[in-house]
N, C-alpha and C positions, 0 to 999 in steps of 0.2 A: 341538899334536900334529903331528908330521911323519911321514907314511907313505910308504913306497917302493912305488909301484905305477904301472901304466900309466894315464895320464890319458885317459879315453875320448873326450873331446871334441877331443883333438889327434890322433886317429887319421889324418886326412888327411896330417899332416906325417910320419907314421911308416908310411905305406902300408897302414894298417888302416882300412877303412871304419868310420864311427862307429857303424853298427848291428851291427857284429861283436861276438859274445860268446864269449869263450874263458875258462872258469872259472879264476880265480886269475891271469889274465894280462891279458885285455882285457875290460873290463866292458860297454862298449857303451852306447847311448843309453837302454836300458830299465832300467839299473841304479837310477836314482833312483826309478823306479816300484816297484821291489822293496824298497828299503831305507827310503824315505821320510825320516823325521827321525832314524832310529836312529844314523847315523854322527855326527851332531852331538851326540847324547846320549853316545855313546862318547867323543867329543873333549872333552866337558865344557864346551863353549861354542859360540856360534852363528857361529863362523868358524874355519876351520882351513886348513892348508897341506898340499899334496901335492907330492912331487917325483917326476918320471918316473924309472923304472928304466933308461931307455935314453938320455935326453937331459937336459942340465942346465938345464931351465927350471922355473919355479915356477908352480903353480896355487893360487889361493886360492878357497875356497868360502864363501859367505856365506848365512846364513839369519837375519840380523838386520835388521829393517826400517830402523832408524836408520842402520846402516852402508851398506845398499843405497841409501837415499835420498841419503846423503852422496856416494857414488860417482856417482850419477846427476846430482847438482848440480855436481860438479867437472868441467866440460866439457873443461878443458885437461889436467888430471892423468890423467883416465881417458877413453879414446876407444874407439870401435868399431873393429874390424878391418875397415876400409872395403874393402880389397882382397878379403877373403873374401866380404863381402856382395855386392860387384859381380860376383864370379864366380858366386855362387849364384843371385842374382835380379836381375842387371843386364842381362839379354839384350835388354830393350826400351829401355834408355837409363837415364840417371841418375835417381835418385828420392830421396824423403825419407828412406827407411830407411837407405840407404847413405851419405847425405851427413853431413858434419861441419862445424863452424865456421860461417863466413859463408854458405857454400852451403846449409847446413841452415836457417839463419835465414831466408834469402831464400825457399827452397822452402816452409818451414812457413808463412810469412806468406801466400803465395798459396794454398796448399792449404787452409788454414784456412777460406778464404772459400767453399770448395765444400761444406762440411758445414753447410748452412743448415737452418732449421726446415722450409722448403718441401721440401728433399730428404728429411728424416726422414718427412714426410707421404707423400712418394712411395714411400719404403721400405715403410711400412705398407700403402698401397694396392696396390702391386705384389705384395707377399708375400701379402696376402689374396687377390688374383686367382689367384696360383699355387696356393694351397691350395684354392680353390673348384674350379679345373680338376682338381686331383688327386682331390677328393671325387667329382666327376662321373664320373671313370673308375672309382673304387672302387665307386660305386653300381651300376655295370653288372654287378658280380659279386655274390657273396653278401654278407650283412650282416657276416660276419666276414672280415676281410682278413688274410691271412697274408703276412708279409714275411720272406723268407729272410735277407736282409742289409739291415739298416736303413740302413746308410751309403750304399748305392746310391740310396736314396730321398732322404735329406737332402742328399747331394751334388748331385743334380739340382735339388732344391728351391732350395738356396742359389745355384746357378749361374743359374737362371732369375730369381731375385730380384735378384741383383747385375747381371745383364745388362740388366735393365729399369731399375733405379734408378741404375746407374753409367754405362751406355752408351746408354740410351734405346732398347733393342732387346728386344722380347718374344720369348721362345722358347716352345716347346710341349712338353708331356709326351710326346706320341705322334705328332707330325707332324714329319717331316724337312724342313728347308729345302732349297730347290733351290740348286744351285751356279750362281752367275751367270757369264755369259760373262767370260772373262779370269781366272777364279779356278779353283783346283783343289779347293777345299773350301768348304763353306758357312761363314758366320760362326760358327754354333753348333758345327759339327764342330771348327773350329780352336780356339775358346774352350774346348771340353770337353777336348781333348787337352792344350792348354797348361796349363790349370788343374790337370791331374792329373800333370804332369811337369816342374815348374819346376827341381827339383834334378837330375833325370835329364839335362836339357838341359845343365846345367853340367858334368856328369860325362862325357858322350859328346861327343868332339870332332867338329867338322864333317866332317873327312875320314873318320870311322868310320861315318857315317850309312848308307852303302850296305851295311854288313856284315850288318845285320838289317833286316827289313821294318818292325818296330816303330820302330826308330830313324829309318828313312827317313821314315815317316809323321809322326813327331814333328818332324823337321826341316822337312817341308813345312808342318805346322801352325803352327810359329813364323813362317815366312816369310809365310804367308797371313794370320795374325792381324796381323802388322805392316803388311801391305798394306791390310787393312781399316781399321786404326786411322789410318793416314796418310790414307786416302781420307775417313774420317769427319772428321778434323781439317781437311782442305781444304774439305770441304762446309760445316762450321760457320763457317769463316773467310770463305767466299765467299757463304754463304747459299743455295747451290744444292744439287743432288743429284748428287754426283760418283761415288758408289759405286752400282753397278747393283742391289744387293740392297735398296736403300732403297725401301720401298713400304708401303702401308697395312696389310699383313698383319703386318709385324714391327716397324714404327716406331710409337712411342707417338704418340697424338694431339697431345701437347704434350711436346717434349723439353727444354724450358727448365729443368726442375727436376732433371735427372739430373746426376751428378757431372761427367761429361765436358764437358757444355755449360757448367755453372757454372764449371768450372775454366778453360775457354777464355775465357769472358766476363770472369772475374776477371783473367785474365792480360792481356787487351787493355787494361785500365785501368792497367797498370803500364808503366814505361819499360823499354827493353832491359836496363838495368842492374839493375832491381829485379824484373823478371818472369822467366818460365820460357822456355827455348828450346823449339823444337818437340820435340826429343828428350826434354826433361824433362817436357813435357806427356804424351807417350806413355809414358815411363817411370813416371811417377806414376800414370797411369791403370792400367797393368799391376799395379803394386804394390797399388793399392786392390783390384783383382780377386783377386790372389793372397792378400793378407792377409785379405780378407773372405770368401773362399769356403771353403777347407778348414777353417779354424779354426771358423767358425760351423757348417758342416755336421757336423763331428765332435762338437762340443759338443751340438748338437741330438740326435744319435744317442745319445750318452752320457746325456743328460737323459731321453730316453724310456726307455732301458734301466733307469736308476735308478728311474724312476717305476713301471715294471713290477715291479722287485724289491721295492719298498716300497709296497704298495698303500695302506697307511694314510696315507702322505704324499700319494699320488695323490688319495685321497678328500678330503683337506684342501685341496688345490689346486683340485680340481673345485668344491668348495663355495665357495671364494674367487671363482672365475670366475662362478659363478651369482649370487653376491652382487653382483658388479659389473654384469652385463648384465641381471639380472632376467628378465623375460619376453620380452625382445627376441630376435629370431631371429639377429641378427648384431651383431658388435662394430664400433665405428668408432674413428677416431683419438683422439677425446676420452677413450676408455677407457684409453689407454696408461699414464698416470701412476697409475691406480687398480689396475692389474694387477701390483702390487708383488711378490706372492708368486710369480707366474708368472715374472717377471724373476729372482726369487730362485732358481728352479729352474735357469735357465740359468747364473747365476753360481755356484751350488753345483756344477754339473757341471764348470764351468771350474776351480773350486777343486780338485776331485778330479783332473781331467784337463785341464790347460791345453794350449794349442797345442804348446808345447815344454817340455822338462824344465828348461831353464836358458838364460840368456843371458849374453853375455860382454862384458867391456871389457878393454882393455890399459892397464896402468899406464905412463904416459909418463916418470915420474921416481920416485925413491925417495920413499916417503911412509909414513904409518901410518894405521891404522883402529882405532876402538874397537868392540869387540863384547861383548855381554852373555853371562853364563852362564845359558843356558836362559831367556832373556827377563827375567832379573832386572836391572833398570837400576841397582841398587845395587852390583852386582859386575861391572862392566865391566873389560875388560883390553885392552891394546894389541897389535895385530898389525903387524909391520913388513912393508911391501909394497915389494919392490925394483922398479926400473924394468924393464919388459918382462914382468912377471908377468901372467898371465891371471887376471882376477878374474871369477868366475862368480856370478851371482845364482841361488841354488839354489831354483828355484820350487817343485818338488814338496816338498822338506823344509819350506820356508817355509809352504806351505799345509797342512802337517800338524803345525805347531808348536803344542803344547797350550796355551802361554801366550796365543796370539792366537786360537786356534780351539779352544775347549772341546769335548771329545769329537770330535776331528778325524776319526775313522773313521765317524762317524755322518752319514748323509745328512739334512741339516736345512736346507732352503731358507729357512726363516723367519729364520735368522741374518742374512740380508741385508736383512731388514726392520727390524733392530735396529741399534744402534750397533756398529761393528766397526772395527778398525785398518785403514784403507784402504791404508796403506803396507805391510801384510803380505799384500796381495792383488795378485798380479803378472801375471795373464794378459794385461793390457793395458799392461804395463810400469809405470813409476812416474816421477814427476818431469817435467821439461820434455820428455822424449821419450816420454811416454805416448801410447798409440794414438789417433790423430786420428779414427779411425772407430768409436770405442767405441759411441756412441749409435746409429749405423747398425746395428751388429751386435746390440745389445740390442733395438732395435725389431723387427728381422727375426725374432729368436728368440722374442720375447714374443708376437707375433701368431701365429707358426706353432704354438708350444706351446699357446697359448690355444685356437686353433681345433681342433687335434688333440683336446685334452682335453674341450672342450665337446661334441664330437660322438662321441668314442670312449672306451671304457675300454681302456687299454693293458695287455696281458697277455704273460707269457712263453710262448713256444711250447714246451710241455713235451714234445712229441713229438721235437723236435730238441734240447731242453735238459732232460733228465729230472732230477727231484729226487733228491738223494743224502741218505738218512737221516743225521741227526746233523751235517750240514755246517753250519758257522757262516755267519752273514750275510756276513761279510767274504770268506770263501772262495768263497761262492756268487757274490758280486759280481765277484770277480776272475775266476772261471771263465766267467761269462756275458759280461762286457764284454771281458775278455782284451785289455787295452790294449797297443799296441805303438807305438814311436816310430821312424818312418822320417823323412819330411820333417816331419810333425807327428804328434801322438799321435792314434791312431784305434782304435776297437773292431774286433775281428775276429769275423765270423760271428754278428752279433747278430740272432737270429731272434725276431720279435715278432708278436703277434696284436692287431689293432684290432677290438674288438667294439662294434658300434653301440649307443649308449645308448638 
């Protein structure tokens, strides 16, 4: 099926921001969230071609796990748009996400060493500490805690966890760090601003920073965070304290298990030809923070919203948690592998609302791909892919494909405790370029969700979100969570109540 319409992911080439929505003209990033699998159903197969109405390039959309895996494995025929990735998230230096070919292999080899079992244990420990500190603050108020915007809580939670487990620096829920001499911002201030504006920094040129106070602050934050990271790198390399903010209040008692230190130590065992440059160490440290912060924070918010919407599922998950911990007051790292249903809540939230709606590769030469008709492997047909075509992995449609996800509109975390087609689950990508930090994210989310649910019942704030008689479960879910895709997919105005059990 060839349709003539504007390809919404190419809006930057056409002067339309990718989040723009103009009915019948520009669909925007949120379009897949609205249509899900329906366009593939109309096409009659799990891959189709679109042609722009204004420029003669071809876009291919895939919701076929076999075809997507084939594209992922063909590293030479299909490559990332490296230039676009460097512009979007390359402000701190080269990194694994934007690399291709031999550069990617070299960086992957060194980065893989950073994600050790000891680091996963640190993720559990530091996330649990962050949660305990949050509960202490909540306990100072009433038993019922009302949160007007859940994302603001989960974004802070994820930032604190990744700051400790990735950089070896503890942040606080309610205490501001002092700004050390020689700096214009604290580490926490700089990290918070940068984590919230990676794409805005790519859009706003340096010369324009002075036009708005917000842009000026963002520019300062990027410069200051780079300064902190360089100082931390020098400190680790020399074994000294070169950045003035390093002290017992915000440095972990042992920093040897955080990603930054492990990455530096792993890199020191490599030769200059096989290791990372200083720019690549900093660039990869930034991308770990960027990839691990917003995606986990938003998935946690979605997960809590879904649990509030479907109390029968929440009851099932709570019973599962109690079955694991029994009469113990606290969980520990040894419980991680037993909390499978809790991890399933996180993964099911990512199935509904992955970090992005789709990812892209560029065909380097003329080729073909085989796609099924609605998941039927017996009725595959061939698509011709010309050189230069943009090939998109349609993540939202793939996650709502009824062949691979029975009852795709139903919130059912238990599906991830059963056998499922792992190639049809794409929030962490697939193939050799799958997310290197998946276990980091799953561990952080599992301990956070388990601690929330063990202590609180999560409810919808009906004062801010009144019930509409006759409204379907799907419509209510869409209204409460109201997902929107800017840099990543996030819920809007998610108001919840946490009632002490």
